[in-house]
N, CA, C and O atoms as a Tinker XYZ file with bonds, in Angstrom:
   252  protein
     1  N      0.858000   -0.999000   -0.073000    73     2
     2  CA    -0.147000    0.109000    0.218000    64     1     3
     3  C      0.593000    1.233000    0.272000    63     2     4     5
     4  O      0.051000    2.259000   -0.137000    81     3
     5  N      1.931000    1.307000    0.761000    73     3     6
     6  CA     2.872000    2.511000    0.755000    64     5     7
     7  C      3.300000    2.506000   -0.285000    63     6     8     9
     8  O      3.375000    3.699000   -0.578000    81     7
     9  N      3.739000    1.801000   -1.282000    73     7    10
    10  CA     4.657000    1.840000   -2.926000    64     9    11
    11  C      3.172000    2.368000   -3.756000    63    10    12    13
    12  O      3.263000    3.179000   -4.678000    81    11
    13  N      2.228000    1.980000   -3.451000    73    11    14
    14  CA     1.026000    2.587000   -4.543000    64    13    15
    15  C      1.019000    4.259000   -4.187000    63    14    16    17
    16  O      0.849000    5.046000   -5.118000    81    15
    17  N      1.201000    4.732000   -2.878000    73    15    18
    18  CA     1.068000    5.800000   -2.344000    64    17    19
    19  C      1.727000    6.984000   -3.099000    63    18    20    21
    20  O      1.302000    7.992000   -3.663000    81    19
    21  N      3.129000    6.351000   -2.836000    73    19    22
    22  CA     4.384000    6.966000   -3.437000    64    21    23
    23  C      4.131000    7.208000   -4.784000    63    22    24    25
    24  O      3.952000    8.379000   -5.118000    81    23
    25  N      4.071000    6.164000   -5.778000    73    23    26
    26  CA     3.545000    5.974000   -6.931000    64    25    27
    27  C      2.483000    7.081000   -7.493000    63    26    28    29
    28  O      2.625000    7.891000   -8.408000    81    27
    29  N      1.528000    6.872000   -6.754000    73    27    30
    30  CA     0.346000    7.986000   -7.293000    64    29    31
    31  C      0.927000    9.538000   -7.019000    63    30    32    33
    32  O      0.899000   10.380000   -7.917000    81    31
    33  N      1.463000    9.827000   -5.663000    73    31    34
    34  CA     1.970000   11.048000   -4.937000    64    33    35
    35  C      3.097000   11.566000   -6.410000    63    34    36    37
    36  O      3.027000   12.589000   -7.091000    81    35
    37  N      3.648000   10.909000   -6.463000    73    35    38
    38  CA     4.424000   11.531000   -7.339000    64    37    39
    39  C      4.206000   11.170000   -8.820000    63    38    40    41
    40  O      5.146000   11.612000   -9.481000    81    39
    41  N      3.551000   10.703000   -9.364000    73    39    42
    42  CA     2.737000   10.349000  -10.778000    64    41    43
    43  C      2.253000   11.887000  -10.670000    63    42    44    45
    44  O      2.197000   12.568000  -11.693000    81    43
    45  N      1.992000   12.286000   -9.723000    73    43    46
    46  CA     1.193000   13.830000  -10.141000    64    45    47
    47  C      2.619000   15.165000  -10.855000    63    46    48    49
    48  O      2.699000   16.313000  -11.292000    81    47
    49  N      3.064000   14.544000  -10.694000    73    47    50
    50  CA     4.509000   15.401000  -11.067000    64    49    51
    51  C      4.448000   15.172000  -12.565000    63    50    52    53
    52  O      4.286000   14.036000  -13.009000    81    51
    53  N      4.606000   16.471000  -13.529000    73    51    54
    54  CA     4.177000   16.574000  -14.778000    64    53    55
    55  C      5.450000   16.857000  -15.565000    63    54    56    57
    56  O      5.470000   16.760000  -16.792000    81    55
    57  N      6.624000   17.245000  -14.768000    73    55    58
    58  CA     8.099000   16.795000  -15.797000    64    57    59
    59  C      8.650000   15.252000  -15.845000    63    58    60    61
    60  O      8.222000   14.339000  -15.139000    81    59
    61  N      9.485000   15.173000  -16.633000    73    59    62
    62  CA    10.079000   13.848000  -16.473000    64    61    63
    63  C     10.934000   13.564000  -15.344000    63    62    64    65
    64  O     10.971000   12.660000  -14.508000    81    63
    65  N     11.671000   14.698000  -15.590000    73    63    66
    66  CA    12.626000   14.498000  -13.829000    64    65    67
    67  C     11.754000   14.029000  -12.906000    63    66    68    69
    68  O     12.228000   13.185000  -12.144000    81    67
    69  N     10.505000   14.356000  -12.732000    73    67    70
    70  CA     9.564000   13.988000  -11.431000    64    69    71
    71  C      9.265000   12.545000  -11.754000    63    70    72    73
    72  O      9.224000   11.708000  -10.852000    81    71
    73  N      9.044000   12.214000  -13.085000    73    71    74
    74  CA     8.440000   10.978000  -13.103000    64    73    75
    75  C      9.761000   10.070000  -13.239000    63    74    76    77
    76  O      9.444000    8.912000  -12.966000    81    75
    77  N     11.179000   10.175000  -13.573000    73    75    78
    78  CA    12.383000    9.403000  -13.624000    64    77    79
    79  C     12.723000    9.388000  -11.775000    63    78    80    81
    80  O     13.021000    8.383000  -11.130000    81    79
    81  N     12.626000   10.274000  -11.433000    73    79    82
    82  CA    12.666000   10.295000   -9.783000    64    81    83
    83  C     11.815000    9.357000   -9.023000    63    82    84    85
    84  O     12.284000    8.736000   -8.069000    81    83
    85  N     10.435000    9.208000   -9.445000    73    83    86
    86  CA     9.579000    8.477000   -8.731000    64    85    87
    87  C     10.077000    6.790000   -9.204000    63    86    88    89
    88  O     10.626000    6.002000   -8.434000    81    87
    89  N      9.782000    6.553000  -10.418000    73    87    90
    90  CA    10.752000    5.472000  -10.835000    64    89    91
    91  C     11.876000    4.748000  -10.106000    63    90    92    93
    92  O     11.821000    3.579000   -9.723000    81    91
    93  N     12.758000    5.465000   -9.982000    73    91    94
    94  CA    13.777000    4.980000   -9.655000    64    93    95
    95  C     13.596000    4.779000   -8.165000    63    94    96    97
    96  O     13.946000    3.686000   -7.720000    81    95
    97  N     13.057000    5.757000   -7.258000    73    95    98
    98  CA    12.557000    5.361000   -5.689000    64    97    99
    99  C     11.705000    3.926000   -5.850000    63    98   100   101
   100  O     12.052000    2.813000   -5.456000    81    99
   101  N     10.828000    4.200000   -6.353000    73    99   102
   102  CA    10.007000    2.504000   -6.542000    64   101   103
   103  C     11.005000    1.466000   -6.623000    63   102   104   105
   104  O     10.790000    0.355000   -6.138000    81   103
   105  N     11.644000    1.640000   -6.968000    73   103   106
   106  CA    12.965000    0.312000   -7.382000    64   105   107
   107  C     13.619000    0.114000   -6.073000    63   106   108   109
   108  O     13.955000   -0.929000   -5.512000    81   107
   109  N     13.748000    1.628000   -5.629000    73   107   110
   110  CA    14.674000    1.359000   -4.151000    64   109   111
   111  C     13.901000    0.591000   -2.504000    63   110   112   113
   112  O     14.282000   -0.001000   -1.495000    81   111
   113  N     12.790000    1.040000   -3.048000    73   111   114
   114  CA    11.589000    0.671000   -2.090000    64   113   115
   115  C     11.453000   -0.804000   -1.973000    63   114   116   117
   116  O     11.452000   -1.667000   -2.851000    81   115
   117  N     11.322000   -0.901000   -0.524000    73   115   118
   118  CA    11.117000   -2.176000    0.189000    64   117   119
   119  C      9.451000   -2.669000   -0.551000    63   118   120   121
   120  O      8.734000   -1.731000   -0.899000    81   119
   121  N      9.034000   -3.801000   -0.711000    73   119   122
   122  CA     7.669000   -4.241000   -0.834000    64   121   123
   123  C      6.835000   -3.694000    0.176000    63   122   124   125
   124  O      5.780000   -3.096000   -0.034000    81   123
   125  N      7.259000   -3.882000    1.082000    73   123   126
   126  CA     6.119000   -3.557000    2.731000    64   125   127
   127  C      6.241000   -2.166000    3.266000    63   126   128   129
   128  O      5.911000   -1.825000    4.402000    81   127
   129  N      6.949000   -1.088000    1.967000    73   127   130
   130  CA     7.741000   -0.054000    2.772000    64   129   131
   131  C      6.244000    0.785000    3.077000    63   130   132   133
   132  O      5.387000    0.821000    2.193000    81   131
   133  N      6.082000    1.285000    4.086000    73   131   134
   134  CA     5.293000    2.185000    5.106000    64   133   135
   135  C      5.807000    3.735000    5.044000    63   134   136   137
   136  O      6.697000    4.170000    5.774000    81   135
   137  N      5.033000    4.586000    3.952000    73   135   138
   138  CA     5.885000    5.921000    4.051000    64   137   139
   139  C      5.411000    6.746000    5.452000    63   138   140   141
   140  O      6.248000    7.564000    5.835000    81   139
   141  N      4.108000    6.634000    6.316000    73   139   142
   142  CA     4.103000    7.029000    7.648000    64   141   143
   143  C      5.454000    7.125000    8.618000    63   142   144   145
   144  O      5.927000    8.078000    9.237000    81   143
   145  N      5.826000    5.899000    8.506000    73   143   146
   146  CA     6.784000    5.291000    9.360000    64   145   147
   147  C      8.133000    6.092000    9.226000    63   146   148   149
   148  O      8.824000    6.490000   10.164000    81   147
   149  N      8.408000    6.271000    7.705000    73   147   150
   150  CA     9.406000    7.140000    7.453000    64   149   151
   151  C      9.283000    8.389000    7.011000    63   150   152   153
   152  O     10.211000    8.615000    6.234000    81   151
   153  N      8.659000    9.206000    7.122000    73   151   154
   154  CA     8.239000   10.372000    6.384000    64   153   155
   155  C      9.527000   11.507000    6.089000    63   154   156   157
   156  O      9.790000   12.106000    5.046000    81   155
   157  N     10.330000   11.558000    7.666000    73   155   158
   158  CA    11.531000   12.430000    7.066000    64   157   159
   159  C     12.758000   11.978000    6.278000    63   158   160   161
   160  O     13.568000   12.707000    5.705000    81   159
   161  N     12.751000   10.656000    6.351000    73   159   162
   162  CA    13.707000    9.578000    5.826000    64   161   163
   163  C     13.093000    9.914000    4.481000    63   162   164   165
   164  O     14.067000   10.174000    3.775000    81   163
   165  N     12.038000   10.042000    3.782000    73   163   166
   166  CA    11.690000    9.897000    2.611000    64   165   167
   167  C     11.787000   11.149000    1.962000    63   166   168   169
   168  O     11.988000   11.204000    0.749000    81   167
   169  N     11.645000   12.297000    2.758000    73   167   170
   170  CA    11.866000   13.576000    2.514000    64   169   171
   171  C     13.415000   13.980000    1.796000    63   170   172   173
   172  O     13.674000   14.575000    0.750000    81   171
   173  N     14.317000   13.362000    2.877000    73   171   174
   174  CA    15.315000   13.526000    2.362000    64   173   175
   175  C     15.967000   12.601000    1.272000    63   174   176   177
   176  O     16.981000   12.922000    0.651000    81   175
   177  N     15.552000   11.883000    1.168000    73   175   178
   178  CA    16.250000   10.524000    0.287000    64   177   179
   179  C     15.335000   11.224000   -0.956000    63   178   180   181
   180  O     15.951000   11.143000   -2.018000    81   179
   181  N     14.294000   11.751000   -1.063000    73   179   182
   182  CA    13.724000   12.328000   -2.192000    64   181   183
   183  C     14.893000   13.455000   -3.139000    63   182   184   185
   184  O     15.363000   13.368000   -4.274000    81   183
   185  N     15.058000   14.559000   -1.955000    73   183   186
   186  CA    15.944000   15.414000   -2.378000    64   185   187
   187  C     16.990000   15.174000   -3.049000    63   186   188   189
   188  O     17.210000   15.723000   -4.128000    81   187
   189  N     18.002000   14.077000   -2.345000    73   187   190
   190  CA    18.662000   13.446000   -2.801000    64   189   191
   191  C     18.812000   13.081000   -4.108000    63   190   192   193
   192  O     19.697000   13.376000   -4.911000    81   191
   193  N     17.649000   12.272000   -4.245000    73   191   194
   194  CA    17.333000   11.622000   -5.617000    64   193   195
   195  C     16.928000   12.545000   -6.827000    63   194   196   197
   196  O     16.975000   12.377000   -8.045000    81   195
   197  N     16.647000   13.249000   -6.286000    73   195   198
   198  CA    16.270000   14.502000   -7.459000    64   197   199
   199  C     17.216000   15.298000   -8.026000    63   198   200   201
   200  O     17.065000   15.688000   -9.184000    81   199
   201  N     18.310000   15.642000   -7.285000    73   199   202
   202  CA    19.713000   16.353000   -7.259000    64   201   203
   203  C     20.191000   15.293000   -7.966000    63   202   204   205
   204  O     20.381000   15.674000   -9.121000    81   203
   205  N     20.551000   13.843000   -7.794000    73   203   206
   206  CA    20.882000   13.030000   -8.489000    64   205   207
   207  C     20.657000   12.457000   -9.980000    63   206   208   209
   208  O     21.495000   11.927000  -10.710000    81   207
   209  N     19.175000   12.732000  -10.250000    73   207   210
   210  CA    18.624000   12.195000  -11.377000    64   209   211
   211  C     18.928000   13.677000  -12.066000    63   210   212   213
   212  O     19.686000   13.587000  -13.031000    81   211
   213  N     18.549000   14.819000  -11.802000    73   211   214
   214  CA    18.679000   16.416000  -12.310000    64   213   215
   215  C     20.671000   16.035000  -12.727000    63   214   216   217
   216  O     21.246000   16.004000  -13.815000    81   215
   217  N     21.061000   15.869000  -11.680000    73   215   218
   218  CA    23.063000   15.918000  -12.404000    64   217   219
   219  C     22.325000   15.061000  -14.159000    63   218   220   221
   220  O     22.030000   15.711000  -15.163000    81   219
   221  N     22.225000   13.758000  -14.035000    73   219   222
   222  CA    22.172000   12.576000  -14.504000    64   221   223
   223  C     21.403000   13.435000  -15.708000    63   222   224   225
   224  O     22.169000   13.955000  -16.520000    81   223
   225  N     20.200000   13.610000  -15.882000    73   223   226
   226  CA    19.724000   14.551000  -17.413000    64   225   227
   227  C     20.531000   15.500000  -17.778000    63   226   228   229
   228  O     20.529000   15.810000  -18.969000    81   227
   229  N     21.692000   16.410000  -16.561000    73   227   230
   230  CA    22.206000   17.402000  -17.604000    64   229   231
   231  C     23.811000   16.911000  -17.959000    63   230   232   233
   232  O     24.617000   17.716000  -18.425000    81   231
   233  N     24.120000   15.678000  -17.716000    73   231   234
   234  CA    24.828000   15.042000  -18.357000    64   233   235
   235  C     24.688000   14.460000  -19.776000    63   234   236   237
   236  O     25.407000   14.582000  -20.768000    81   235
   237  N     23.169000   13.569000  -19.497000    73   235   238
   238  CA    23.038000   13.021000  -21.001000    64   237   239
   239  C     22.252000   13.911000  -22.114000    63   238   240   241
   240  O     22.002000   13.380000  -23.196000    81   239
   241  N     21.807000   15.427000  -21.837000    73   239   242
   242  CA    21.546000   16.195000  -22.416000    64   241   243
   243  C     22.624000   16.941000  -22.747000    63   242   244   245
   244  O     22.615000   17.578000  -23.800000    81   243
   245  N     23.862000   16.974000  -21.770000    73   243   246
   246  CA    25.177000   18.083000  -22.383000    64   245   247
   247  C     25.198000   19.403000  -22.287000    63   246   248   249
   248  O     25.907000   20.187000  -22.919000    81   247
   249  N     24.279000   19.662000  -21.355000    73   247   250
   250  CA    24.003000   21.083000  -20.593000    64   249   251
   251  C     24.838000   21.291000  -19.716000    63   250   252
   252  O     24.782000   22.318000  -19.041000    81   251
C-alpha cells in the first residue's frame, strides 16, 4: 500500500524529472514500505534523488 501511495503522489509530477525520480525511488523501496513510518527519511531521500537525477539529465543532454 505504501508503494502505491508513493507512485500515486509522485505520478502527479508533470515533468520527466519527477517521473524518473519516482520510478527510481519505487525500485529502491521495499515491498512492505510504509511511508508514514519514514516520512522525514523519505523527504531527505527524495531531495538527494532529485539532485542525482537532475545531474544525470544534464549529463545526458550535455547542458
